[in-house]
C-alpha positions as CSV (number, residue, x, y, z in Angstrom):
1,M,4.3,10.8,-12.3
2,S,3.5,8.4,-15.1
3,R,1.3,11.2,-16.6
4,R,3.7,14.0,-16.0
5,W,4.2,14.8,-19.7
6,I,0.4,15.3,-20.1
7,F,0.3,17.8,-17.2
8,L,3.5,19.6,-18.4
9,G,2.0,19.9,-21.8
10,I,-1.2,21.4,-20.4
11,S,0.8,23.8,-18.3
12,A,3.0,24.8,-21.3
13,L,-0.1,25.5,-23.4
14,L,-1.7,27.6,-20.6
15,I,1.5,29.6,-20.2
16,L,1.8,30.2,-24.0
17,A,-1.9,31.3,-24.1
18,S,-1.3,33.6,-21.1
19,L,1.7,35.2,-22.7
20,A,0.0,35.6,-26.0
21,A,-3.0,37.3,-24.3
22,F,-0.7,39.6,-22.4
23,L,1.2,40.6,-25.5
24,V,-1.8,40.9,-27.8
25,R,-4.5,42.3,-25.6
26,G,-2.4,43.7,-22.8
27,L,-3.7,44.5,-19.3
28,N,-6.5,46.8,-18.3
29,Y,-4.4,48.9,-15.9
30,S,-6.1,50.8,-13.1
31,I,-5.5,54.5,-12.4
32,D,-2.7,53.3,-10.1
33,F,-0.7,52.9,-13.3
34,T,-2.4,55.1,-15.9
35,G,-2.8,58.2,-13.8
36,G,-6.0,60.1,-12.8
37,T,-7.6,62.4,-10.3
38,L,-7.7,61.9,-6.5
39,V,-10.6,63.6,-4.7
40,E,-10.7,63.6,-0.9
41,L,-14.1,64.3,0.7
42,A,-15.0,64.8,4.4
43,F,-18.5,63.9,5.7
44,S,-20.1,64.8,8.9
45,K,-21.2,61.2,9.4
46,T,-19.9,57.8,8.2
47,P,-21.1,57.5,4.6
48,D,-22.3,54.3,3.0
49,L,-19.6,53.3,0.5
50,G,-22.1,51.3,-1.6
51,A,-24.4,54.4,-1.8
52,V,-21.4,56.6,-2.7
53,R,-20.4,54.3,-5.5
54,G,-24.0,54.2,-6.8
55,T,-24.2,58.0,-6.8
56,L,-20.9,58.2,-8.8
57,T,-22.1,55.6,-11.2
58,Q,-25.3,57.5,-11.9
59,A,-23.3,60.6,-12.6
60,G,-21.2,58.8,-15.2
61,F,-18.1,57.9,-13.1
62,H,-18.3,54.1,-13.7
63,D,-14.7,53.4,-13.0
64,A,-14.5,55.3,-9.7
65,V,-12.6,53.7,-6.9
66,V,-13.9,54.6,-3.4
67,Q,-12.2,53.9,-0.1
68,T,-11.9,55.2,3.4
69,F,-8.9,57.5,4.0
70,G,-7.8,58.4,7.5
71,G,-11.0,58.1,9.5
72,D,-14.4,56.7,8.8
73,H,-15.8,60.1,7.7
74,D,-13.2,60.7,5.0
75,L,-13.3,59.2,1.6
76,L,-10.8,59.0,-1.2
77,I,-12.2,58.8,-4.7
78,R,-10.0,57.9,-7.6
79,L,-11.1,58.6,-11.1
80,R,-9.6,58.1,-14.5
81,T,-9.2,61.6,-16.0
82,Q,-6.9,63.7,-18.1
83,A,-4.5,66.4,-17.0
84,G,-6.3,69.7,-16.6
85,E,-9.6,68.2,-15.6
86,S,-8.9,67.6,-12.0
87,S,-10.2,70.9,-10.6
88,A,-13.4,70.7,-12.6
89,V,-14.0,67.1,-11.6
90,G,-13.5,67.8,-7.9
91,T,-16.0,70.6,-8.0
92,R,-18.5,68.6,-9.9
93,I,-18.3,65.7,-7.4
94,L,-18.6,68.0,-4.4
95,Q,-21.8,69.7,-5.9
96,M,-23.2,66.3,-6.7
97,F,-23.0,65.2,-3.1
98,Q,-24.2,68.6,-1.8
99,K,-27.5,68.2,-3.7
100,D,-28.5,65.4,-1.3
101,Q,-28.1,67.0,2.1
102,V,-30.3,64.3,3.7
103,K,-27.9,61.5,2.8
104,Y,-24.7,63.5,2.7
105,P,-25.0,66.5,5.1
106,D,-22.1,69.0,5.4
107,V,-19.8,67.3,2.9
108,Q,-16.5,69.2,2.3
109,L,-13.9,69.0,-0.4
110,R,-10.5,68.5,1.3
111,R,-8.2,68.2,-1.8
112,T,-8.1,67.4,-5.5
113,E,-4.9,66.1,-7.0
114,Y,-3.9,64.8,-10.4
115,V,-1.5,61.8,-10.5
116,G,0.2,61.6,-13.9
117,P,1.1,58.4,-15.8
118,E,4.7,58.9,-14.9
119,V,4.0,58.0,-11.3
120,G,2.0,55.0,-12.5
121,K,4.9,53.9,-14.6
122,E,7.2,54.1,-11.7
123,L,4.8,52.0,-9.6
124,R,4.6,49.4,-12.3
125,N,8.3,49.2,-12.6
126,K,8.8,48.8,-8.9
127,G,6.2,46.1,-8.8
128,I,7.9,44.1,-11.6
129,M,11.2,44.6,-9.8
130,A,9.7,43.2,-6.6
131,L,8.6,40.1,-8.5
132,I,12.1,39.6,-10.0
133,V,13.9,40.1,-6.6
134,V,11.5,37.6,-5.0
135,T,12.1,35.0,-7.7
136,L,15.9,35.3,-7.5
137,G,15.8,35.2,-3.7
138,I,13.7,32.1,-3.7
139,L,15.9,30.4,-6.4
140,I,19.0,31.0,-4.2
141,Y,17.3,29.8,-1.0
142,V,15.9,26.6,-2.5
143,G,19.2,25.9,-4.2
144,F,21.0,25.9,-0.9
145,R,18.2,24.3,1.0
146,F,17.7,21.3,-1.3
147,E,19.4,20.6,-4.6
148,W,19.6,22.7,-7.8
149,R,17.2,20.4,-9.7
150,F,14.7,20.8,-6.9
151,A,15.3,24.6,-7.0
152,V,14.7,24.9,-10.7
153,G,11.5,22.8,-10.5
154,G,10.2,24.9,-7.5
155,V,11.0,28.2,-9.1
156,L,9.4,27.2,-12.5
157,A,6.3,26.0,-10.6
158,M,6.2,29.3,-8.7
159,L,6.5,31.4,-11.9
160,H,3.8,29.2,-13.5
161,D,1.1,30.5,-11.2
162,P,1.4,34.4,-11.5
163,I,1.8,33.9,-15.3
164,L,-1.5,32.2,-15.5
165,V,-3.1,34.7,-13.2
166,V,-1.8,37.6,-15.4
167,G,-3.1,35.7,-18.5
168,F,-6.6,35.6,-16.9
169,F,-6.6,39.3,-16.2
170,A,-5.5,39.9,-19.8
171,I,-8.2,37.7,-21.3
172,S,-11.0,38.9,-18.9
173,R,-10.0,42.6,-19.0
174,E,-10.3,42.7,-15.2
175,E,-8.7,45.8,-13.8
176,F,-5.1,45.3,-12.9
177,S,-4.1,47.3,-9.9
178,L,-1.4,47.5,-7.2
179,T,-3.4,45.1,-5.1
180,V,-3.2,42.5,-7.8
181,I,0.6,42.7,-7.7
182,A,0.4,42.2,-3.9
183,A,-1.7,39.1,-4.6
184,L,0.8,37.8,-7.1
185,L,3.6,38.0,-4.4
186,V,1.3,36.2,-2.0
187,I,0.6,33.5,-4.5
188,M,4.3,33.0,-5.2
189,G,5.0,32.6,-1.5
190,Y,2.0,30.3,-1.0
191,S,2.9,28.1,-4.0
192,L,6.6,27.8,-3.0
193,N,5.6,26.9,0.6
194,D,3.4,24.1,-0.7
195,T,6.1,22.9,-3.1
196,V,8.8,22.9,-0.3
197,V,6.6,20.7,1.9
198,V,6.3,18.1,-0.9
199,F,10.0,18.4,-1.8
200,D,11.0,17.9,1.9
201,R,9.1,14.6,2.0
202,M,10.6,13.5,-1.3
203,R,14.1,14.1,0.0
204,E,13.4,12.1,3.1
205,D,11.9,9.2,1.1
206,L,14.9,9.3,-1.3
207,R,17.3,9.0,1.6
208,A,15.3,6.3,3.4
209,S,14.8,4.2,0.3
210,R,17.6,1.8,-0.6
211,S,16.2,1.1,-4.1
212,G,13.2,1.9,-6.2
213,D,12.5,4.2,-9.1
214,V,12.7,7.9,-8.4
215,A,9.3,8.6,-10.0
216,Q,7.7,6.0,-7.8
217,I,9.3,7.5,-4.7
218,F,7.9,10.9,-5.8
219,N,4.5,9.3,-6.1
220,V,4.7,7.9,-2.6
221,A,5.9,11.3,-1.2
222,I,3.1,13.2,-3.0
223,N,0.5,10.8,-1.6
224,E,1.9,11.1,1.9
225,T,1.5,14.9,1.8
226,L,-1.7,15.0,-0.2
227,S,-4.1,15.2,2.7
228,R,-2.2,18.2,4.1
229,T,-2.0,19.9,0.7
230,V,-5.7,19.4,0.1
231,I,-6.8,20.6,3.5
232,T,-4.6,23.7,3.5
233,S,-5.5,24.6,0.0
234,F,-9.2,24.2,0.7
235,I,-9.2,26.4,3.8
236,T,-7.1,29.1,1.9
237,F,-9.5,28.9,-1.0
238,M,-12.5,29.4,1.2
239,V,-10.9,32.5,2.8
240,A,-10.1,33.9,-0.7
241,L,-13.6,33.1,-1.9
242,S,-15.1,35.0,1.0
243,L,-13.0,38.0,0.1
244,F,-14.1,37.6,-3.5
245,L,-17.8,37.5,-2.6
246,F,-18.0,39.9,0.3
247,G,-14.8,42.0,0.2
248,G,-16.2,44.7,-2.0
249,P,-14.8,46.5,-5.1
250,V,-11.6,47.9,-3.4
251,I,-10.1,44.4,-3.0
252,H,-11.9,42.7,-5.8
253,G,-8.8,42.3,-8.0
254,F,-6.8,41.1,-5.0
255,A,-9.4,38.5,-4.2
256,T,-9.8,37.4,-7.8
257,A,-6.1,36.8,-8.1
258,L,-6.0,34.8,-4.9
259,V,-8.9,32.5,-5.9
260,I,-7.2,31.6,-9.1
261,G,-3.7,31.5,-7.5
262,V,-4.7,29.0,-4.8
263,V,-6.0,26.6,-7.4
264,V,-3.1,26.8,-9.9
265,G,-0.6,26.9,-7.0
266,T,-1.8,23.7,-5.6
267,Y,-1.8,22.2,-9.1
268,S,1.7,23.3,-9.9
269,S,3.1,22.0,-6.5
270,I,2.1,18.5,-7.5
271,F,2.0,18.4,-11.3
272,V,4.8,20.9,-12.4
273,A,7.5,21.2,-9.8
274,S,8.2,17.4,-9.4
275,P,8.0,16.5,-13.1
276,V,10.5,19.3,-13.8
277,A,12.9,17.9,-11.2
278,L,12.6,14.5,-12.8
279,W,13.0,15.9,-16.3
280,L,16.3,17.5,-15.2
281,G,17.6,14.1,-14.2
282,L,17.3,14.0,-10.4
283,R,18.5,10.8,-9.0
284,R,18.8,9.3,-5.5
285,E,22.5,9.7,-5.6
286,H,22.3,13.5,-5.9
287,V,20.4,13.7,-2.6
288,L,22.7,11.2,-0.8
289,K,25.8,13.0,-2.1
290,R,24.4,16.3,-0.7
291,Q,23.7,14.7,2.7
292,F,27.2,13.2,2.8
293,L,28.8,16.5,2.1
294,S,26.7,18.2,4.8
295,A,27.7,15.5,7.4
296,K,31.3,15.8,6.4
297,D,31.2,19.5,7.0
298,R,29.7,19.0,10.5
299,N,32.4,16.4,11.4
300,D,35.2,18.6,10.2
301,G,33.8,21.5,12.3
302,A,33.6,19.2,15.3
303,T,37.2,18.1,14.8
304,L,38.5,21.7,14.6
């Protein structure tokens, strides 16, 4: 806690850089948001997704997204195209696979559809709304569960993480898809869970201590939960890294966001949430007063 202003300054600079990158460079939205063509193909045997992606890349479809749809023999291919090109693109892809009957025997075109940018805009707005609702819900929960200074610190630390992840995607120009929004929600939940564990120990130590500086009590609480935080974060990071390395292109954005989010989420639980609570003037009396009021309510209820 003695170095909290250094870490808060670093976080503030990273947040400003992320917001600047988002406003200046923007995000490289996937066809989930920009619109494009959906082509569904049916194969007589289970196709190799890697080979299919390689065939599409050789044909010039470098940004194609390939995934199974329904059964193992059906593939859904998503391409970034303009309106009016869908039918021609679907026919071209079908003919391309029909040329290699050894690798792709009896391939059939099930459907070709164009998804306009209006649908993508609606999905983007719903994703943003989901993030806002989650933030408000968590703010209310932590405010009732702990104390409002803890709540503000926890929510600011929770928002710190997705902002940095979005900044990374803006700087790196990695494709921003619906799976990335799902990862942001996961990161927010993970970060808050880690923060609540630390806050809970801080509250217990504040109640148990009859004297002592709040910052020092925070240091003790962080050290008491540090082994749990490190072990949990390391295991989660290894899972996210495995998805990043071996998950394939379909969930690459999701895995990338998780890898970054686990790191910054662990950092913010220790170096952002607690310093913000201290900065807002949290004292031992605030926690004891809340405990006294809760006990008084229970006694009144028992008397009634």
